[in-house]
N, C-alpha and C positions, 0 to 999 in steps of 0.2 A: 667721726665728724659730729661735733656737738649740735650743729644746726639741722641734722637729719631728723625727720619725724619718727616717733616711736609708735610702731603698729602693734605692740604686744597686746594691748587691751582689745584692739579690734580683732586680732587673730584669736584671742581667747574667747571673745563673744561669738565668733563664727564657729569655733569648735563646739561650743555649747549648743549652738543652734542646730548644727548638723548631727551632733551626738543624739539629740532628742528624737531625731527622725531616722536614726541608724544609717547615716550617710557618712562617706569618707570626705573629710574637709579638704584633703589634698586634691581629690578629683575635681571638686568644685573650684578650687583656686586655679588649677591648671586650665579648667574650662574658660576662666576669664581671659587667659592668654590668647585664646583662639576665637572668642566670640566677637561679633561685629558691634561697633558702637551703635546705640539706638538713635534713630532719627524720628522726627515728628511724623512723617508720612508712613513710616513702618509701624509706629506705635498706634496711630489712629486708624491705620489701614485705609488711607485716603483713596488710593486707586480703586480698591474693591468697593468702597462706599459710593464713589462717584460713577461707578459703572452699573449701578443697580436701577437706574432710571431708564426703563425700556418702554418707549412709546408704541402705541398700537396704531397711531395715525401720523400724518405729516403736519398736523396743526400745532404750531409753536406753543400755545398755552397749555397743551396737555402736559408738557414738562413741569409747569408750575403745579399742576394738580397732583402729579405723581410725587414730586419731591416734597410737597407740603404734607401729604399723607404719610410719607415715610418718616418725616420729622416728627409728626404726631406719634407714630408708633414707638420711636426712640424715647420720646418723653413719657409715654405710658410705661415703658420699661423702667425708666428712672423712678416713676411714681410707685410701681410695684416693688422696686428695690427698697424704697423708704418704708413702705407699709410693712414689708416682711421683717424689718428690724424692730418695729413695734410689736408685731405678732410674736416674735421669738424672744423678746427681752424678758429675762427672768425677774429682775428687780425693777419693774417698770415704775417710774416716778413722773410727777407732773412736768418737770423741766424737760426730760427726754421726750415725753409724749408731745408736749406743745411744740418743741423744736421741730420734730418730724412732721407734725401736722402743717406747720407753717411752710416747711420746705415743699410739701405736697401741694399746698394751696398756691404757692408761687408758680409751680409748674402749670396748674390749671388756670391761674391768672394769665399766664403767658399764652396758653392755648386759646383762651377767650379773646384776647386782644389780637391774636394772630389771624382770626377769621377775617380781618380786613384784607389780608392777603388773598384769601379765597374770594371775597366779595368784590374787591376792586382790582384784583390782580389778574383777572382773566376777562377776555372779551366774551360777552354773552353769546354771540353768534358762534364762536369757536367751541365754547363749552357745550352748547346745545347740539353740536355736531358730534364731537368725539364721545360724548356721554352715551350715545347709542352703541358704541363698541364695548361698553362696560356691562351691558345687560347680560345676565341677571345679577351681576356683582353689585355690592353696595357697601358704604361705610358702616352700615348695620352689622357687617360681618367682621368688625374689629374684635378679635378674640381677647386681646389684652384689655380692652375697655371693659368687657364683661368680667374679666378677672379682677379688675379694680373694684367693680361693684361688689362682687362676692367677698372681697377682702375688706370692704369698708363697713359692711353692716350685716345684721342677721337676715337670713334668707326671707323671712316673712315680709320684710320691708321692700323686697323686690318682686313679690308676688302681685299679679294683676289684681287691682283693687277690688274687682268683682268676686274674687275667690278667697280672699284673705280669711274670712270667717270660718272656712272649712279646712284650713291648713294650719298646722302648728309644728313645734320642734320635733314631734314624733312622726311626722309625715315622711314617708320614704323619699329620698332625694330624687329618684326618677319621676315620681308623681309631682313633686314640687317643681321640677324642671319644666314640665309640660304646662305649668301655670305661671311662669315668669312673665313679667309685664311685657317684655319684648316679643313673646310668642305671638301675641295678638297682631303684631305688625306683619307677621309672616304667614297668617292663616286666613282663609276665606271665612268671614264672620258668619256666613250662613251655613256652610257645609263643614267647616272646621278643617278642610283640606289644606295641607301645608304647601306653600309656594316653593318653587325651585330654589329661590333665595334661601329659604329656611332649611330645606332638605340638604342642600350642599353644605351649609354652615354646620348642621348637626353631624353630618357624615364625617366632617373633618375634625370637629372639636367636642362633640358631646361627651365622649368618654373622659377627655381631659377636664371638661367642666365639672362633671360629676365628682371626680377625684378631688378637684380643687374646692368644690362646695363643701365636701366632707372635711377636708383638711382645715378650712377656715371657719368651720361651723362654731368652733369654740375659741378662736383667736383672732377674729376680725376686729376692726378698730372699735366698734360699738361694744362688743363683748369685753374687750380689754379695758375700755373706759369704765364699764360697770364693775370690773374687778377691783378698781382702785378704792382706797378707803373713802368713806362718805365725805370727809372734809376735802379730799382732793377732787372729788366729783363736783364740788361746789366752787372750786378755784375759778375765779372770774376770768383769768387769762386763758386757762385751758378751755373753759366753756366757750369763750369768744372764738378761740381757734377752731373748736369743733363746729360751731355754727357757721363760721366763715367757710370752712371746707365744704360743709353740707350745701350751703347756698351757692357757692361757686360752681360746684360740680353739677348740681341738679336744677339750677335755675340759670345762673349767668352764662355758663359755658353752653348749656343746652340751647338757650335762646339765641346766642351768637350763631350757633350752628343752624338753628331754625330760620333765622333772618337771612342767612346766606343762601339757604335752600329756596326761600321765598323769592329772593332776588333773581335767581336763575329759572326755577321751575315755573314761576308765575310771570315770566317775562313776556309772555305772549308768543314765544317761539317754542314749538314742540307741543307735546300732548299733555303737559302739566302733571305727569306722573313721575315718581321716583324710579331710578334705574332698576331697583329690585322689585318694583311693583307694590311696595308697602303703602298703607294709609299713613303717609309720613307726618301729616299734621297731628293726628291723634297719638301717634307714636312718640313724636318729638316734644310737643308742647307740654311743659311741666304741670299745667293745670288739670290735665286729664288723668294721668296716672298718679300724680302726687308722690313721686319718688322722693323719699326723705330718708337719709341714712340714720339720723339720730332724732327720732320723733319726740322723745321725751324732753328734748332741749328747746322745743318750740311750743308756743301757746296754742290753744285750740283755735283762736282767731287767725294766727299766722298760718296754721295748717289749712284751715278752711279757704284762705285766700292765696294759697301757694301758687305763684306764677300768674295769678289773675290780673295783676296790674301791668303786665308786659305784653 
């Protein structure tokens, strides 16, 4: 029959595909006869995803809090996925780099605007009740966010501002880890004793962090940028994308988080402390630690006033 489609080319392409991986094409074709058609809910794993929100209280707005943070973690995963492509790209060029940076920035722009859900989407009275069931847990313990930081810049830019002069690229990772800016939020500033918040976090993730720090030491976004030819490092659109990402992550998004925390913690209800017991204001506000991923792309005056006008 002349109107029947010819599958010869498709079959040939499938044979070539499976030959390359030492597979029998016939087996895979027979498998198609018995496999179920895909559905949206199976592909997305909707049922599993929607059953991950387990409340610790009977307060309705706790569901908002849980789902919101789970969405954040999914977005962090997408951000790390994009960063890894820049990190592993052999022939990195301006177009590819800028495109990935803007993808990542859009994710963080989304995270920034989404804080209105946190700020206006829960009743203060409910939050200030169910938050006590979270102690000593805290959003501080988002491991993926720490990975985003490690993958974005050289380690020295994440060191507590007070210790940067004593740490360089030859400093052992274990020593540098103890002086990361967020360590200060989990230690007693007088005794240096680590809080339960920090102890639990390190017990779960420290080994993974150290491996990741070493892996990205020579392929983080800042290092990869500096590997580009000099003319590419001066590309206006790429520099604009780098600055946008840096400011979005370390000022805009942080301040949205900070303002949401102020809204609840300083509401007059409760003890005014973070669930993990950290000095949350000095930990969160960008003007204190001056977290900057790409310092050479900012003027001395911009760095001096980092976050001061917010």
